Every structure is written in structure tokens, then in C-alpha cells.
N, C-alpha and C positions, 0 to 999 in steps of 0.2 A: 569227154566225162567218162569217168570209168566206175560209175556206180549202176551200170546195166547187171552185173553181177552180183552184187550186194543182196545178200539172202537174210530174211528174219524168222525166226525159228519161236514158237511160243511153247511151253511145257508146262504142263500143272504138275507140280510136286506135294505131295501131302506132307504134312508134318503130324505124327501120332504118336500117342504115349500116355502113360496112366496121368492122373491129375496132378498138377503141380510140380512136373518135372522141369519146367522152364522153357515149354516150346512157344509160346506167345513171345518171352524174352528173348529167344534166341532169333526170331524173326524181326523183332524190334531191333535188335542189335544188325542183323543182317541187312535190313532195308532201310532202316533210318538210321542207324548209325548212334543209337542211344540206348540207356538201360535205366529202367524205373524199380527200385525194391518195393515198390506198392504191387501187392499181386491183386488180381483179378481174375476170377476164373472165365474161362472161354465158355459160351452158351452155344452150343449148337457147333457152328462153325463159322470161321472169319476167314478175311482174304487179306492178301498182302502182293504188291506188282515189284519184283526186282528185274531193272534191266542191266545187261551185261554186255560187251563186247567180247566177243571170243572168235579168234581167228578172223579178223576184219568182219566179221558177221554178228548182227545183232539177236541178241538171245533174250527173250522176256520169261521169267519164271513168275509162274501166278501159283503164290503159296499157299496153300489151303490148313489153314490152323484147326484141328479139329479135337474138339473136348475129349478129356480123357474118361469121360463117362460114357462116350458113344460107343465104346468097345461091346457094350453090353445091351445097347438097342440095334435096330435091325435099319437104321440108316446109312451106316457106314457102305454098304453096296452103291448107294446112291452118291455118297462123297468121293468114293475110291474112282468110280467111272471116268475113262479116258486119261488118268494118271499116267505119267510116264516115268515117275521116279518117287523115291519116299525117303524121310528120315524118321526112323523111331527113336525115341528120347527115353532115356532114363536118367533118374538122380541118383550119382556115385553114394550119397549118404543114406538112401534108403534102398536096402537089398530087394524088398517088396517089389517096387519099380521095375528092377531087373529082372526079378521072376515074372514079370507079367510079358516083357518083350517078346518071349515065344508066342505068347498068346496073341499078341497083335499082329506078329510076323504070319502066323498060320490064318489069322482073320484076312489079312490083307492078300496073302497068296490064294487064299480059298475065293475070292469075290473078285481079283483082278488080276488079268495076265495080258501080256502085248497080243498084237495081232499074229506073231507067229508061234503063240504059245506058251513063250516064256515068262518067268517072272518079271515084274520092273526092278529096275536097278534100286537097292536097298542101303542105305548108311545108318549104322549104328552110331549114335551121340550118347557118350558117357559125361553128360551134363554136369556141372555145378563141380567141376574139377578143382575149382580155386578153396573148396570147403572141406575137401579130404578125399583127393584122390585115391589115397593108400587102402579105402575101405573095400572098392570093388575093382578097380583095376590096375594094381599091383603087379600082376602077371600078364605081362604083355602077350605070351606067347598063349598063355591059355584064352586070352580074349580073342587072339586072331584064330584059334581053333574053334572056338563057340561061333565067331561068324562064318566061317566056311563051312560048318555044320548046318547052319541056319539059313545058308543062302544070302548072307550080307557081301556086298562088294567090298567093303571097309569099314574100319570104326575111328573114330576120333574123340580123344577127352577133350570135352568143352567149359566154355565159361562164357555165358552172355555178359556177366558182370564184368569182367576183366578181358574180353573179346579175344579170347583164346579159341584159336583154331574153327572159327565160324566160317570165314572165307574159305579156308582149305578144304574142310568139309564139303562146303557146297560146290566147289571145283571139280572135286573127287566126284560127286553125284552128277553133276553135267556131263563129264567126261564121260561116263558109261551110259547116261543118256544117249548122248551123239553116237555113242559105238552102237547101241543096241539099234537106233534109229536108221544108221548105216546099214547094217546088218540086214535089217529088213527091206529096205530098199534094194539092197543088191541080192535077196533071195527071191522077190518079186519076178515072176514069170514074163518075160518080154513079151510086149503086144507087137507082136512081128509076124509076119507071113510066114517065114522061115523061123521054125521054133529053134532054140538052140540048148545044147546040153548045158544044165546048170552043175556047178561043182559044190559040194558041200562046204559050207563056211566054218561049220561045228567047231570053232576056235572059241576060247573063254576070254573075256576081256581081262587085261592085266590088272593087278590086284592094287588097291591102295592102302592095303593095311600097313597099320604102321602103329608103335608102340611109344610111350615117352621114355 
């Protein structure tokens, strides 16, 4: 039997952004492979579980669907706790939801850091691209620059309705989460009698930046 080395990972992932940008629809498309046009606002927080096979290992993603109005409350610190990654979502047809992205990112970074003090991997989703992506994301270079300046590991134009780039965005985030986890494991001081000198790993993860 070769299952002795089979590893399982559980990662908590936040899905945040303003009210009505499509967070719940993205999660339903990703987890349940369906889409419903009937809108129902999330109250507080909802949960979903996605199981992946990643390099012959099992990865369980616990997706936290956090209501848009929660940014104005005090509960986000509780919701964010122990998360390893995040999606921040905006609606390409609503400029105000894009303007709120930096506020969500600031809220996230101020309340959540990894054990090594770094920010969690965060991917920006430009959602509802089937309804008019030219409104906000027609300049890919500008979007790349925005993501680099605000600490996103990448961005994707997405559509829950048409199933555009949902899996690709999730794979990008998982890749960076695993890279961060490996960095933290390798940077831990070895628990041995003879201490060993550690080398500074301070490199950055490869980018998932893309434009359409």
C-alpha cells in the first residue's frame, strides 16, 4: 500500500466584497457547479466545502461567504481568524464596488496575518464579466499594477453565470496558499540539539497576474 504518505490539507478561505457582487454565486458555481439568478443576500456568514486533489494530496477548502455589510461591523476579526487565503470580489458593472476593494483589503490586512507575519494570499475577482467587462477591466496592465500596489497575488475576470475563470482563480489561490505554507514550514527553527543556520528564503511567489 502506498497511502502512507498521502497528506490532507484543510484551508480556510474568505470570500469578501461589497453587497451583491456575486460572492455566493461564485461559491455555488465552484462547489456545486450550478448558478441561480435568484438573489438572496447573505446574512452574517455562510460556509461551503470544496475537496480537491492537488499533486496527489487531498486539499479541503473551507469557503467562508461573508456578508457585504460586515465590513462596517466588528465581527470580521472573528470571521477572518485562521484563514489562509482570500478572494476579494467586485462587480465590473458597479464602479463603487471596485472602489471598496482597497477598503476590504485594508480591513483584511489589519486583522489577519500568517504566523510569519506576512499577509495571506489574496486574489481579486472582477465578477460579472459577462455583463460588461469593458467597464472596469479593459486595461489589463492597469489592473496588474493595482494588484501589485495593493498586495494581491493575482486577478481574474470571472462570471459565476457563465462559469468563467472560477476554477482558474481558485487554483491560483491554492497554489499561493501552499507556497506560503511551505515557506513557513521551512523557516521554522529545527527542534534539534544542534542548531543549524537558517537561510533567508525571502523570495516572492510567482505571479498569477493575467489579463484577457
